HTML snippet that shows the backbone in 3Dmol.js (N, CA, C, O; Angstrom):
<script src="https://3Dmol.org/build/3Dmol-min.js"></script>
<div id="view" style="width:600px;height:400px;position:relative"></div>
<script>
const pdb = `
ATOM      1  N   UNK A   1      16.349 -12.067 -10.968  1.00  0.00           N
ATOM      2  CA  UNK A   1      17.038 -10.682 -10.496  1.00  0.00           C
ATOM      3  C   UNK A   1      16.246  -9.872 -11.630  1.00  0.00           C
ATOM      4  O   UNK A   1      15.841 -10.301 -12.710  1.00  0.00           O
ATOM      5  N   UNK A   2      16.130  -8.517 -11.063  1.00  0.00           N
ATOM      6  CA  UNK A   2      15.653  -7.837 -12.015  1.00  0.00           C
ATOM      7  C   UNK A   2      16.485  -7.208 -12.742  1.00  0.00           C
ATOM      8  O   UNK A   2      16.065  -6.725 -13.793  1.00  0.00           O
ATOM      9  N   UNK A   3      17.567  -7.085 -12.460  1.00  0.00           N
ATOM     10  CA  UNK A   3      18.274  -6.541 -13.700  1.00  0.00           C
ATOM     11  C   UNK A   3      18.661  -7.591 -15.066  1.00  0.00           C
ATOM     12  O   UNK A   3      18.688  -7.272 -16.254  1.00  0.00           O
ATOM     13  N   UNK A   4      18.881  -8.644 -14.582  1.00  0.00           N
ATOM     14  CA  UNK A   4      19.019 -10.033 -15.433  1.00  0.00           C
ATOM     15  C   UNK A   4      17.636 -10.220 -16.516  1.00  0.00           C
ATOM     16  O   UNK A   4      17.526 -10.548 -17.697  1.00  0.00           O
ATOM     17  N   UNK A   5      16.697  -9.835 -15.460  1.00  0.00           N
ATOM     18  CA  UNK A   5      15.311 -10.064 -16.170  1.00  0.00           C
ATOM     19  C   UNK A   5      14.778  -8.938 -17.714  1.00  0.00           C
ATOM     20  O   UNK A   5      13.906  -9.004 -18.580  1.00  0.00           O
ATOM     21  N   UNK A   6      16.058  -7.852 -17.306  1.00  0.00           N
ATOM     22  CA  UNK A   6      15.838  -6.932 -17.913  1.00  0.00           C
ATOM     23  C   UNK A   6      16.616  -6.697 -19.102  1.00  0.00           C
ATOM     24  O   UNK A   6      16.404  -5.821 -19.940  1.00  0.00           O
ATOM     25  N   UNK A   7      17.872  -7.872 -19.102  1.00  0.00           N
ATOM     26  CA  UNK A   7      18.523  -7.608 -19.863  1.00  0.00           C
ATOM     27  C   UNK A   7      19.939  -6.786 -19.977  1.00  0.00           C
ATOM     28  O   UNK A   7      20.780  -6.825 -20.875  1.00  0.00           O
ATOM     29  N   UNK A   8      19.915  -6.034 -18.771  1.00  0.00           N
ATOM     30  CA  UNK A   8      20.750  -5.096 -18.419  1.00  0.00           C
ATOM     31  C   UNK A   8      22.377  -6.093 -18.119  1.00  0.00           C
ATOM     32  O   UNK A   8      22.466  -7.308 -17.949  1.00  0.00           O
ATOM     33  N   UNK A   9      23.120  -5.406 -18.134  1.00  0.00           N
ATOM     34  CA  UNK A   9      24.628  -6.102 -17.665  1.00  0.00           C
ATOM     35  C   UNK A   9      24.608  -5.492 -16.463  1.00  0.00           C
ATOM     36  O   UNK A   9      23.826  -4.738 -15.885  1.00  0.00           O
ATOM     37  N   UNK A  10      25.491  -5.914 -16.254  1.00  0.00           N
ATOM     38  CA  UNK A  10      26.389  -5.465 -14.251  1.00  0.00           C
ATOM     39  C   UNK A  10      26.777  -3.901 -14.839  1.00  0.00           C
ATOM     40  O   UNK A  10      26.354  -2.881 -14.294  1.00  0.00           O
ATOM     41  N   UNK A  11      27.497  -3.900 -15.829  1.00  0.00           N
ATOM     42  CA  UNK A  11      28.559  -2.961 -16.144  1.00  0.00           C
ATOM     43  C   UNK A  11      27.480  -1.636 -16.352  1.00  0.00           C
ATOM     44  O   UNK A  11      27.496  -0.562 -15.752  1.00  0.00           O
ATOM     45  N   UNK A  12      26.575  -2.088 -17.380  1.00  0.00           N
ATOM     46  CA  UNK A  12      25.620  -0.644 -17.732  1.00  0.00           C
ATOM     47  C   UNK A  12      24.930  -0.197 -16.298  1.00  0.00           C
ATOM     48  O   UNK A  12      24.922   0.958 -15.873  1.00  0.00           O
ATOM     49  N   UNK A  13      24.323  -1.405 -15.602  1.00  0.00           N
ATOM     50  CA  UNK A  13      23.846  -0.685 -14.719  1.00  0.00           C
ATOM     51  C   UNK A  13      24.372   0.097 -13.300  1.00  0.00           C
ATOM     52  O   UNK A  13      23.801   0.888 -12.549  1.00  0.00           O
ATOM     53  N   UNK A  14      25.865  -0.559 -13.294  1.00  0.00           N
ATOM     54  CA  UNK A  14      26.563   0.218 -12.446  1.00  0.00           C
ATOM     55  C   UNK A  14      26.786   1.815 -12.978  1.00  0.00           C
ATOM     56  O   UNK A  14      26.855   2.828 -12.282  1.00  0.00           O
ATOM     57  N   UNK A  15      26.864   1.702 -14.288  1.00  0.00           N
ATOM     58  CA  UNK A  15      27.114   3.198 -15.062  1.00  0.00           C
ATOM     59  C   UNK A  15      26.142   4.088 -14.952  1.00  0.00           C
ATOM     60  O   UNK A  15      26.361   5.284 -14.757  1.00  0.00           O
ATOM     61  N   UNK A  16      24.786   3.486 -15.091  1.00  0.00           N
ATOM     62  CA  UNK A  16      23.929   4.439 -15.287  1.00  0.00           C
ATOM     63  C   UNK A  16      23.511   5.038 -13.692  1.00  0.00           C
ATOM     64  O   UNK A  16      23.198   6.220 -13.551  1.00  0.00           O
ATOM     65  N   UNK A  17      23.545   4.147 -12.614  1.00  0.00           N
ATOM     66  CA  UNK A  17      23.945   3.885 -11.052  1.00  0.00           C
ATOM     67  C   UNK A  17      24.815   5.126 -10.788  1.00  0.00           C
ATOM     68  O   UNK A  17      24.402   5.969  -9.991  1.00  0.00           O
ATOM     69  N   UNK A  18      26.017   5.292 -11.422  1.00  0.00           N
ATOM     70  CA  UNK A  18      27.300   6.133 -11.036  1.00  0.00           C
ATOM     71  C   UNK A  18      27.532   5.489  -9.646  1.00  0.00           C
ATOM     72  O   UNK A  18      27.267   6.009  -8.562  1.00  0.00           O
ATOM     73  N   UNK A  19      28.116   4.172  -9.882  1.00  0.00           N
ATOM     74  CA  UNK A  19      28.382   3.271  -8.803  1.00  0.00           C
ATOM     75  C   UNK A  19      29.393   2.434  -9.391  1.00  0.00           C
ATOM     76  O   UNK A  19      29.590   2.539 -10.602  1.00  0.00           O
ATOM     77  N   UNK A  20      30.168   1.486  -8.598  1.00  0.00           N
ATOM     78  CA  UNK A  20      31.190   0.941  -8.910  1.00  0.00           C
ATOM     79  C   UNK A  20      30.576  -0.985  -9.283  1.00  0.00           C
ATOM     80  O   UNK A  20      29.734  -1.409  -8.491  1.00  0.00           O
ATOM     81  N   UNK A  21      30.926  -1.718 -10.146  1.00  0.00           N
ATOM     82  CA  UNK A  21      30.158  -2.890 -10.500  1.00  0.00           C
ATOM     83  C   UNK A  21      30.523  -3.650  -9.029  1.00  0.00           C
ATOM     84  O   UNK A  21      29.827  -4.640  -8.804  1.00  0.00           O
ATOM     85  N   UNK A  22      31.763  -3.224  -7.767  1.00  0.00           N
ATOM     86  CA  UNK A  22      31.840  -3.748  -6.950  1.00  0.00           C
ATOM     87  C   UNK A  22      30.779  -3.454  -6.001  1.00  0.00           C
ATOM     88  O   UNK A  22      30.394  -4.332  -5.229  1.00  0.00           O
ATOM     89  N   UNK A  23      30.310  -2.365  -5.998  1.00  0.00           N
ATOM     90  CA  UNK A  23      29.389  -1.903  -5.255  1.00  0.00           C
ATOM     91  C   UNK A  23      28.113  -2.298  -5.781  1.00  0.00           C
ATOM     92  O   UNK A  23      27.168  -2.487  -5.014  1.00  0.00           O
ATOM     93  N   UNK A  24      27.970  -2.484  -7.424  1.00  0.00           N
ATOM     94  CA  UNK A  24      26.565  -2.973  -7.522  1.00  0.00           C
ATOM     95  C   UNK A  24      26.638  -4.985  -6.782  1.00  0.00           C
ATOM     96  O   UNK A  24      25.667  -5.574  -6.309  1.00  0.00           O
ATOM     97  N   UNK A  25      27.667  -5.403  -6.891  1.00  0.00           N
ATOM     98  CA  UNK A  25      27.646  -6.807  -6.399  1.00  0.00           C
ATOM     99  C   UNK A  25      27.310  -6.630  -4.863  1.00  0.00           C
ATOM    100  O   UNK A  25      26.439  -7.235  -4.237  1.00  0.00           O
ATOM    101  N   UNK A  26      27.733  -6.167  -4.635  1.00  0.00           N
ATOM    102  CA  UNK A  26      27.414  -6.215  -2.949  1.00  0.00           C
ATOM    103  C   UNK A  26      25.850  -5.588  -2.667  1.00  0.00           C
ATOM    104  O   UNK A  26      25.283  -5.777  -1.590  1.00  0.00           O
ATOM    105  N   UNK A  27      25.328  -4.935  -3.611  1.00  0.00           N
ATOM    106  CA  UNK A  27      23.930  -4.385  -3.576  1.00  0.00           C
ATOM    107  C   UNK A  27      23.137  -5.673  -4.059  1.00  0.00           C
ATOM    108  O   UNK A  27      22.000  -5.757  -3.595  1.00  0.00           O
ATOM    109  N   UNK A  28      23.467  -6.506  -4.756  1.00  0.00           N
ATOM    110  CA  UNK A  28      22.763  -7.485  -5.318  1.00  0.00           C
ATOM    111  C   UNK A  28      22.967  -8.783  -4.519  1.00  0.00           C
ATOM    112  O   UNK A  28      22.207  -9.744  -4.639  1.00  0.00           O
ATOM    113  N   UNK A  29      24.079  -8.765  -3.659  1.00  0.00           N
ATOM    114  CA  UNK A  29      23.812  -9.806  -2.437  1.00  0.00           C
ATOM    115  C   UNK A  29      23.378  -9.844  -1.575  1.00  0.00           C
ATOM    116  O   UNK A  29      23.200 -10.816  -0.841  1.00  0.00           O
ATOM    117  N   UNK A  30      22.922  -8.131  -1.364  1.00  0.00           N
ATOM    118  CA  UNK A  30      22.033  -8.199  -0.431  1.00  0.00           C
ATOM    119  C   UNK A  30      23.052  -7.722   1.273  1.00  0.00           C
ATOM    120  O   UNK A  30      22.854  -7.985   2.459  1.00  0.00           O
ATOM    121  N   UNK A  31      24.222  -6.865   0.465  1.00  0.00           N
ATOM    122  CA  UNK A  31      25.175  -6.550   1.900  1.00  0.00           C
ATOM    123  C   UNK A  31      24.561  -5.300   2.831  1.00  0.00           C
ATOM    124  O   UNK A  31      24.152  -4.269   2.297  1.00  0.00           O
ATOM    125  N   UNK A  32      24.545  -5.461   3.996  1.00  0.00           N
ATOM    126  CA  UNK A  32      24.038  -4.586   4.716  1.00  0.00           C
ATOM    127  C   UNK A  32      24.801  -3.355   4.768  1.00  0.00           C
ATOM    128  O   UNK A  32      24.307  -2.279   5.108  1.00  0.00           O
ATOM    129  N   UNK A  33      26.324  -3.565   4.338  1.00  0.00           N
ATOM    130  CA  UNK A  33      27.186  -2.496   4.341  1.00  0.00           C
ATOM    131  C   UNK A  33      26.891  -1.687   2.995  1.00  0.00           C
ATOM    132  O   UNK A  33      27.733  -0.921   2.528  1.00  0.00           O
ATOM    133  N   UNK A  34      25.435  -1.937   2.296  1.00  0.00           N
ATOM    134  CA  UNK A  34      25.558  -0.834   0.987  1.00  0.00           C
ATOM    135  C   UNK A  34      24.701   0.488   1.597  1.00  0.00           C
ATOM    136  O   UNK A  34      24.216   0.574   2.725  1.00  0.00           O
ATOM    137  N   UNK A  35      24.663   1.390   0.622  1.00  0.00           N
ATOM    138  CA  UNK A  35      24.271   2.705   1.049  1.00  0.00           C
ATOM    139  C   UNK A  35      22.912   2.861   0.627  1.00  0.00           C
ATOM    140  O   UNK A  35      22.706   2.914  -0.585  1.00  0.00           O
ATOM    141  N   UNK A  36      21.848   2.952   1.510  1.00  0.00           N
ATOM    142  CA  UNK A  36      20.467   2.623   1.251  1.00  0.00           C
ATOM    143  C   UNK A  36      20.191   3.613   0.158  1.00  0.00           C
ATOM    144  O   UNK A  36      19.260   3.457  -0.631  1.00  0.00           O
ATOM    145  N   UNK A  37      20.928   4.531   0.127  1.00  0.00           N
ATOM    146  CA  UNK A  37      20.652   5.574  -1.300  1.00  0.00           C
ATOM    147  C   UNK A  37      20.851   5.087  -2.440  1.00  0.00           C
ATOM    148  O   UNK A  37      20.149   5.408  -3.398  1.00  0.00           O
ATOM    149  N   UNK A  38      22.219   3.905  -2.560  1.00  0.00           N
ATOM    150  CA  UNK A  38      22.604   3.711  -3.770  1.00  0.00           C
ATOM    151  C   UNK A  38      21.801   2.118  -3.921  1.00  0.00           C
ATOM    152  O   UNK A  38      22.082   1.378  -4.863  1.00  0.00           O
ATOM    153  N   UNK A  39      20.703   1.702  -2.779  1.00  0.00           N
ATOM    154  CA  UNK A  39      20.127   0.765  -3.093  1.00  0.00           C
ATOM    155  C   UNK A  39      18.621   0.979  -3.470  1.00  0.00           C
ATOM    156  O   UNK A  39      17.864   0.140  -3.960  1.00  0.00           O
ATOM    157  N   UNK A  40      18.387   2.081  -3.188  1.00  0.00           N
ATOM    158  CA  UNK A  40      17.327   2.597  -3.909  1.00  0.00           C
ATOM    159  C   UNK A  40      17.390   3.158  -5.251  1.00  0.00           C
ATOM    160  O   UNK A  40      16.379   3.059  -5.947  1.00  0.00           O
ATOM    161  N   UNK A  41      18.506   3.776  -5.757  1.00  0.00           N
ATOM    162  CA  UNK A  41      18.928   4.151  -6.898  1.00  0.00           C
ATOM    163  C   UNK A  41      18.989   3.314  -7.603  1.00  0.00           C
ATOM    164  O   UNK A  41      18.456   3.560  -8.685  1.00  0.00           O
ATOM    165  N   UNK A  42      19.484   2.212  -7.492  1.00  0.00           N
ATOM    166  CA  UNK A  42      19.622   0.964  -8.511  1.00  0.00           C
ATOM    167  C   UNK A  42      18.171   0.018  -8.446  1.00  0.00           C
ATOM    168  O   UNK A  42      18.072  -0.842  -9.322  1.00  0.00           O
ATOM    169  N   UNK A  43      17.265   0.116  -7.641  1.00  0.00           N
ATOM    170  CA  UNK A  43      15.931  -0.389  -7.301  1.00  0.00           C
ATOM    171  C   UNK A  43      15.323  -0.002  -8.565  1.00  0.00           C
ATOM    172  O   UNK A  43      15.066  -0.769  -9.493  1.00  0.00           O
ATOM    173  N   UNK A  44      15.027   1.782  -8.510  1.00  0.00           N
ATOM    174  CA  UNK A  44      14.306   2.206  -8.940  1.00  0.00           C
ATOM    175  C   UNK A  44      14.809   1.966 -10.324  1.00  0.00           C
ATOM    176  O   UNK A  44      13.885   1.601 -11.051  1.00  0.00           O
ATOM    177  N   UNK A  45      15.991   2.049 -10.954  1.00  0.00           N
ATOM    178  CA  UNK A  45      16.566   1.812 -12.415  1.00  0.00           C
ATOM    179  C   UNK A  45      16.028   0.984 -13.013  1.00  0.00           C
ATOM    180  O   UNK A  45      15.483   1.191 -14.097  1.00  0.00           O
ATOM    181  N   UNK A  46      16.082  -0.430 -12.272  1.00  0.00           N
ATOM    182  CA  UNK A  46      15.311  -1.435 -12.790  1.00  0.00           C
ATOM    183  C   UNK A  46      14.022  -1.951 -12.702  1.00  0.00           C
ATOM    184  O   UNK A  46      13.591  -3.087 -12.893  1.00  0.00           O
ATOM    185  N   UNK A  47      13.327  -0.602 -12.281  1.00  0.00           N
ATOM    186  CA  UNK A  47      11.774  -0.852 -12.077  1.00  0.00           C
ATOM    187  C   UNK A  47      11.567  -1.701 -10.872  1.00  0.00           C
ATOM    188  O   UNK A  47      10.595  -2.417 -11.108  1.00  0.00           O
ATOM    189  N   UNK A  48      12.011  -1.926  -9.769  1.00  0.00           N
ATOM    190  CA  UNK A  48      11.517  -2.475  -8.956  1.00  0.00           C
ATOM    191  C   UNK A  48      10.833  -1.404  -7.940  1.00  0.00           C
ATOM    192  O   UNK A  48      11.466  -0.500  -7.394  1.00  0.00           O
ATOM    193  N   UNK A  49       9.372  -1.658  -7.762  1.00  0.00           N
ATOM    194  CA  UNK A  49       8.663  -0.431  -7.068  1.00  0.00           C
ATOM    195  C   UNK A  49       9.218  -0.355  -5.263  1.00  0.00           C
ATOM    196  O   UNK A  49       9.322  -1.300  -4.481  1.00  0.00           O
ATOM    197  N   UNK A  50       9.498   1.117  -5.017  1.00  0.00           N
ATOM    198  CA  UNK A  50       9.822   1.282  -3.515  1.00  0.00           C
ATOM    199  C   UNK A  50       8.517   1.572  -2.904  1.00  0.00           C
ATOM    200  O   UNK A  50       7.674   2.176  -3.566  1.00  0.00           O
ATOM    201  N   UNK A  51       8.232   1.130  -1.488  1.00  0.00           N
ATOM    202  CA  UNK A  51       7.393   1.634  -0.923  1.00  0.00           C
ATOM    203  C   UNK A  51       5.641   1.130  -1.554  1.00  0.00           C
ATOM    204  O   UNK A  51       4.688   1.709  -1.033  1.00  0.00           O
ATOM    205  N   UNK A  52       5.396   0.182  -2.529  1.00  0.00           N
ATOM    206  CA  UNK A  52       4.334  -0.312  -3.113  1.00  0.00           C
ATOM    207  C   UNK A  52       4.021   0.877  -4.415  1.00  0.00           C
ATOM    208  O   UNK A  52       3.010   0.985  -5.109  1.00  0.00           O
ATOM    209  N   UNK A  53       5.223   1.647  -4.433  1.00  0.00           N
ATOM    210  CA  UNK A  53       4.379   2.649  -5.507  1.00  0.00           C
ATOM    211  C   UNK A  53       5.485   2.351  -6.818  1.00  0.00           C
ATOM    212  O   UNK A  53       6.687   2.100  -6.732  1.00  0.00           O
ATOM    213  N   UNK A  54       4.646   2.469  -8.030  1.00  0.00           N
ATOM    214  CA  UNK A  54       5.423   2.151  -9.208  1.00  0.00           C
ATOM    215  C   UNK A  54       5.942   3.324  -9.612  1.00  0.00           C
ATOM    216  O   UNK A  54       7.151   3.340  -9.846  1.00  0.00           O
ATOM    217  N   UNK A  55       4.991   4.822  -9.822  1.00  0.00           N
ATOM    218  CA  UNK A  55       5.641   5.920 -10.262  1.00  0.00           C
ATOM    219  C   UNK A  55       6.432   6.651  -9.301  1.00  0.00           C
ATOM    220  O   UNK A  55       5.943   6.864  -8.191  1.00  0.00           O
ATOM    221  N   UNK A  56       7.666   7.090  -9.599  1.00  0.00           N
ATOM    222  CA  UNK A  56       8.404   7.799  -9.107  1.00  0.00           C
ATOM    223  C   UNK A  56       7.964   9.578  -8.840  1.00  0.00           C
ATOM    224  O   UNK A  56       8.590  10.171  -7.961  1.00  0.00           O
ATOM    225  N   UNK A  57       6.918  10.314  -9.613  1.00  0.00           N
ATOM    226  CA  UNK A  57       6.193  10.855  -8.794  1.00  0.00           C
ATOM    227  C   UNK A  57       5.176  10.545  -7.452  1.00  0.00           C
ATOM    228  O   UNK A  57       5.004  11.329  -6.519  1.00  0.00           O
ATOM    229  N   UNK A  58       4.529   9.156  -7.604  1.00  0.00           N
ATOM    230  CA  UNK A  58       3.998   9.237  -6.531  1.00  0.00           C
ATOM    231  C   UNK A  58       5.097   8.911  -5.058  1.00  0.00           C
ATOM    232  O   UNK A  58       4.804   8.972  -3.864  1.00  0.00           O
ATOM    233  N   UNK A  59       6.083   8.648  -5.554  1.00  0.00           N
ATOM    234  CA  UNK A  59       7.089   8.283  -4.063  1.00  0.00           C
ATOM    235  C   UNK A  59       7.613   9.129  -3.906  1.00  0.00           C
ATOM    236  O   UNK A  59       8.210   9.175  -2.830  1.00  0.00           O
ATOM    237  N   UNK A  60       7.782  10.734  -5.153  1.00  0.00           N
ATOM    238  CA  UNK A  60       7.803  11.947  -4.403  1.00  0.00           C
ATOM    239  C   UNK A  60       6.610  12.614  -3.457  1.00  0.00           C
ATOM    240  O   UNK A  60       6.931  13.192  -2.419  1.00  0.00           O
ATOM    241  N   UNK A  61       5.501  12.529  -3.780  1.00  0.00           N
ATOM    242  CA  UNK A  61       4.044  12.691  -2.945  1.00  0.00           C
ATOM    243  C   UNK A  61       4.512  12.341  -2.188  1.00  0.00           C
ATOM    244  O   UNK A  61       4.911  13.170  -1.369  1.00  0.00           O
ATOM    245  N   UNK A  62       4.776  10.938  -1.947  1.00  0.00           N
ATOM    246  CA  UNK A  62       4.707  10.338  -0.353  1.00  0.00           C
ATOM    247  C   UNK A  62       5.537  10.536   0.558  1.00  0.00           C
ATOM    248  O   UNK A  62       5.443  10.567   1.785  1.00  0.00           O
ATOM    249  N   UNK A  63       6.545  10.699  -0.308  1.00  0.00           N
ATOM    250  CA  UNK A  63       8.224  11.714   0.912  1.00  0.00           C
ATOM    251  C   UNK A  63       7.726  12.808   1.492  1.00  0.00           C
ATOM    252  O   UNK A  63       8.021  12.984   2.673  1.00  0.00           O
ATOM    253  N   UNK A  64       6.910  13.737   0.850  1.00  0.00           N
ATOM    254  CA  UNK A  64       6.427  15.080   1.018  1.00  0.00           C
ATOM    255  C   UNK A  64       5.503  14.779   2.284  1.00  0.00           C
ATOM    256  O   UNK A  64       5.906  15.199   3.369  1.00  0.00           O
ATOM    257  N   UNK A  65       4.329  14.103   2.230  1.00  0.00           N
ATOM    258  CA  UNK A  65       3.460  13.958   3.084  1.00  0.00           C
ATOM    259  C   UNK A  65       4.271  13.020   4.355  1.00  0.00           C
ATOM    260  O   UNK A  65       3.900  12.973   5.527  1.00  0.00           O
ATOM    261  N   UNK A  66       5.237  12.443   3.875  1.00  0.00           N
ATOM    262  CA  UNK A  66       5.925  12.282   5.292  1.00  0.00           C
ATOM    263  C   UNK A  66       6.605  13.109   6.030  1.00  0.00           C
ATOM    264  O   UNK A  66       6.878  12.916   7.215  1.00  0.00           O
ATOM    265  N   UNK A  67       6.982  14.283   5.228  1.00  0.00           N
ATOM    266  CA  UNK A  67       7.586  15.129   5.870  1.00  0.00           C
ATOM    267  C   UNK A  67       6.677  16.278   6.418  1.00  0.00           C
ATOM    268  O   UNK A  67       7.112  17.052   7.271  1.00  0.00           O
ATOM    269  N   UNK A  68       5.692  16.356   6.029  1.00  0.00           N
ATOM    270  CA  UNK A  68       4.375  17.198   6.682  1.00  0.00           C
ATOM    271  C   UNK A  68       4.153  16.820   7.916  1.00  0.00           C
ATOM    272  O   UNK A  68       4.002  17.582   8.871  1.00  0.00           O
ATOM    273  N   UNK A  69       4.121  15.360   7.942  1.00  0.00           N
ATOM    274  CA  UNK A  69       3.768  14.768   9.500  1.00  0.00           C
ATOM    275  C   UNK A  69       4.854  14.828  10.326  1.00  0.00           C
ATOM    276  O   UNK A  69       4.693  14.952  11.540  1.00  0.00           O
ATOM    277  N   UNK A  70       5.904  14.759   9.848  1.00  0.00           N
ATOM    278  CA  UNK A  70       7.492  14.659  10.878  1.00  0.00           C
ATOM    279  C   UNK A  70       7.565  16.226  11.230  1.00  0.00           C
ATOM    280  O   UNK A  70       8.295  16.493  12.185  1.00  0.00           O
ATOM    281  N   UNK A  71       6.945  17.256  10.627  1.00  0.00           N
ATOM    282  CA  UNK A  71       7.213  18.674  10.971  1.00  0.00           C
ATOM    283  C   UNK A  71       5.959  18.842  11.945  1.00  0.00           C
ATOM    284  O   UNK A  71       6.184  19.680  12.818  1.00  0.00           O
ATOM    285  N   UNK A  72       5.048  18.419  11.995  1.00  0.00           N
ATOM    286  CA  UNK A  72       3.810  18.748  13.335  1.00  0.00           C
ATOM    287  C   UNK A  72       4.302  18.034  14.579  1.00  0.00           C
ATOM    288  O   UNK A  72       3.758  18.467  15.595  1.00  0.00           O
ATOM    289  N   UNK A  73       5.390  16.826  14.834  1.00  0.00           N
ATOM    290  CA  UNK A  73       5.830  16.411  15.898  1.00  0.00           C
ATOM    291  C   UNK A  73       6.325  17.465  16.509  1.00  0.00           C
ATOM    292  O   UNK A  73       6.500  18.492  15.853  1.00  0.00           O
ATOM    293  N   UNK A  74       6.644  17.419  17.870  1.00  0.00           N
ATOM    294  CA  UNK A  74       7.477  18.278  18.750  1.00  0.00           C
ATOM    295  C   UNK A  74       8.827  17.690  18.263  1.00  0.00           C
ATOM    296  O   UNK A  74       9.013  16.658  17.619  1.00  0.00           O
ATOM    297  N   UNK A  75       9.992  18.867  18.866  1.00  0.00           N
ATOM    298  CA  UNK A  75      11.339  18.973  18.510  1.00  0.00           C
ATOM    299  C   UNK A  75      11.760  17.743  19.394  1.00  0.00           C
ATOM    300  O   UNK A  75      12.542  17.014  18.785  1.00  0.00           O
ATOM    301  N   UNK A  76      11.403  17.236  20.887  1.00  0.00           N
ATOM    302  CA  UNK A  76      11.953  16.952  21.622  1.00  0.00           C
ATOM    303  C   UNK A  76      10.443  16.154  22.324  1.00  0.00           C
ATOM    304  O   UNK A  76       9.484  16.713  22.856  1.00  0.00           O
ATOM    305  N   UNK A  77      10.608  15.106  22.155  1.00  0.00           N
ATOM    306  CA  UNK A  77       9.117  14.238  22.768  1.00  0.00           C
ATOM    307  C   UNK A  77       9.789  13.704  24.107  1.00  0.00           C
ATOM    308  O   UNK A  77       9.266  14.284  25.058  1.00  0.00           O
ATOM    309  N   UNK A  78      10.655  12.902  24.471  1.00  0.00           N
ATOM    310  CA  UNK A  78      11.244  12.771  25.611  1.00  0.00           C
ATOM    311  C   UNK A  78      12.215  13.389  26.432  1.00  0.00           C
ATOM    312  O   UNK A  78      13.390  13.266  26.088  1.00  0.00           O
ATOM    313  N   UNK A  79      11.931  14.065  27.505  1.00  0.00           N
ATOM    314  CA  UNK A  79      12.952  14.733  28.122  1.00  0.00           C
ATOM    315  C   UNK A  79      13.780  14.236  28.767  1.00  0.00           C
ATOM    316  O   UNK A  79      13.597  13.162  29.340  1.00  0.00           O
ATOM    317  N   UNK A  80      14.977  14.960  28.827  1.00  0.00           N
ATOM    318  CA  UNK A  80      15.901  13.804  29.613  1.00  0.00           C
ATOM    319  C   UNK A  80      15.858  13.928  31.156  1.00  0.00           C
ATOM    320  O   UNK A  80      15.740  14.900  31.901  1.00  0.00           O
ATOM    321  N   UNK A  81      15.996  12.609  31.371  1.00  0.00           N
ATOM    322  CA  UNK A  81      15.590  12.204  32.639  1.00  0.00           C
ATOM    323  C   UNK A  81      16.606  13.000  33.620  1.00  0.00           C
ATOM    324  O   UNK A  81      17.497  13.651  33.075  1.00  0.00           O
ATOM    325  N   UNK A  82      16.538  12.988  34.810  1.00  0.00           N
ATOM    326  CA  UNK A  82      17.614  13.729  36.038  1.00  0.00           C
ATOM    327  C   UNK A  82      17.704  12.543  37.082  1.00  0.00           C
ATOM    328  O   UNK A  82      16.651  12.022  37.451  1.00  0.00           O
ATOM    329  N   UNK A  83      18.644  12.195  37.463  1.00  0.00           N
ATOM    330  CA  UNK A  83      19.027  11.527  38.776  1.00  0.00           C
ATOM    331  C   UNK A  83      19.529  10.127  38.382  1.00  0.00           C
ATOM    332  O   UNK A  83      20.326   9.939  37.464  1.00  0.00           O
ATOM    333  N   UNK A  84      18.936   9.052  39.239  1.00  0.00           N
ATOM    334  CA  UNK A  84      19.722   7.903  39.045  1.00  0.00           C
ATOM    335  C   UNK A  84      18.718   7.134  38.475  1.00  0.00           C
ATOM    336  O   UNK A  84      17.575   7.313  38.895  1.00  0.00           O
ATOM    337  N   UNK A  85      18.928   6.251  37.533  1.00  0.00           N
ATOM    338  CA  UNK A  85      17.507   5.670  36.458  1.00  0.00           C
ATOM    339  C   UNK A  85      18.296   4.033  36.729  1.00  0.00           C
ATOM    340  O   UNK A  85      18.028   3.191  35.872  1.00  0.00           O
ATOM    341  N   UNK A  86      18.963   3.727  37.549  1.00  0.00           N
ATOM    342  CA  UNK A  86      19.564   2.529  37.785  1.00  0.00           C
ATOM    343  C   UNK A  86      18.426   1.611  37.841  1.00  0.00           C
ATOM    344  O   UNK A  86      18.488   0.604  37.136  1.00  0.00           O
ATOM    345  N   UNK A  87      17.281   1.830  38.655  1.00  0.00           N
ATOM    346  CA  UNK A  87      16.555   0.937  38.976  1.00  0.00           C
ATOM    347  C   UNK A  87      15.275   0.781  37.737  1.00  0.00           C
ATOM    348  O   UNK A  87      14.140   0.329  37.888  1.00  0.00           O
ATOM    349  N   UNK A  88      15.787   1.214  36.754  1.00  0.00           N
ATOM    350  CA  UNK A  88      14.840   1.356  35.432  1.00  0.00           C
ATOM    351  C   UNK A  88      15.487   0.321  34.655  1.00  0.00           C
ATOM    352  O   UNK A  88      15.003   0.123  33.541  1.00  0.00           O
ATOM    353  N   UNK A  89      16.798  -0.606  35.120  1.00  0.00           N
ATOM    354  CA  UNK A  89      17.314  -1.377  34.059  1.00  0.00           C
ATOM    355  C   UNK A  89      16.443  -2.526  33.955  1.00  0.00           C
ATOM    356  O   UNK A  89      15.568  -2.596  34.818  1.00  0.00           O
ATOM    357  N   UNK A  90      16.496  -3.530  33.002  1.00  0.00           N
ATOM    358  CA  UNK A  90      16.168  -4.921  33.165  1.00  0.00           C
ATOM    359  C   UNK A  90      16.602  -5.717  33.498  1.00  0.00           C
ATOM    360  O   UNK A  90      16.006  -6.794  33.492  1.00  0.00           O
TER     361      UNK A  90
END
`;
const viewer = $3Dmol.createViewer("view");
viewer.addModel(pdb, "pdb");
viewer.setStyle({}, {cartoon: {color: "spectrum"}});
viewer.zoomTo();
viewer.render();
</script>
């Protein structure tokens, strides 16, 4: 576990991340109910690379590139269908 490998206590990591020890325990167990923001924050604090990027500034640049690409997409890709679509069910 990254926290233990870095000699961090659960109490210290939870305090640094601004979450409760209970929330940290859920993250460490891999609970699906954990907020993805909290998971990313904890991962960043203990030095686990996110998206294959070690430097936080690279992660920011990666996010900006993604946002720029999303901005190029049309607002609506799939127009609403009209009429009966029962025959399209599998």
